[in-house]
N, C-alpha and C positions, 0 to 999 in steps of 0.2 A: 149389759155389755159387761164383759170383765175386761180389768186392768191387766195387760200382758207386760209389760214392762216398763220402767223408769227408764230413759236414757239422755246423757248430756249431749248436747248438740253436737259436740265435736263424734261422741259415740255413734251417734246419728250419722252424719258425715261420712264418717268410714266405713259403718257398715249398713249403707241404705238398704240392701237386698234382705238383708237378716229382720231389721224391723219391716217391711213390706210385706214378708213372708206371714209376720204374725197380726197382722193387722189383716192380711188376708183370710187369715183362719178367725178370724170375727173377734179378735181382741183388742184395743185401744192400747195406745202408747204414749205414754206422756213425755214430751221433750223440755229440760232443762236448761238453764242457760246460768251460771253463777251462783246456782242452788236454787234456784226460782223457777216455776214452771212457767213457760211459755207458750207451749204450743200443745196438742191434742192432735195425734192422729189416729183418727176413728175409720170402721167400716163404712164403705158409702153407705148400706142399710141402712145404720146407725144415724147417718146425719140427715138420709131424709125422714125419718121418722123423730128424731130430735125437730127439725125445722116443723114438721106437722103438729107435733104435739105442743111446742110455743106457738104456735100460730092459732090451734083450735079453741083457746078462751076466746080470743079477739072477733075471731069471725063468727062465734055463736053470741058475741055479747056478753059472754060470763065476767068479762074483765071491766072494771072500774078505773080506768085512765088516769081520772083525776086523782083517786084514792092512791094509786100506785103511785102517780109521781108525787103526791104530800108524802108517802111512806119514805120513797128514796132520798126525797130532798132531807126529812128528818134525820135518814140514817147516817145522811152523809156529813150533815151540820151542826148533827146535837153533841154537845160536849158533854164529856164523863169526868165533871170538876170533882 
């Protein structure tokens, strides 16, 4: 999936139809507020694909949840002194 455009929240509000057309064409729109990404508007088929891909590892048993939990905790609390 290709990124179609980046829009501020105000631009999105004022031109919603335009951005909806971009998404309908198969591209995603990144929405920012105060310079930070706050949302992504993606085509429906991409959302289903993303959810499916995210769950496949868990359903197959490929994911080691304890290992993943440990890695996330290390990333969150590890200091870089």
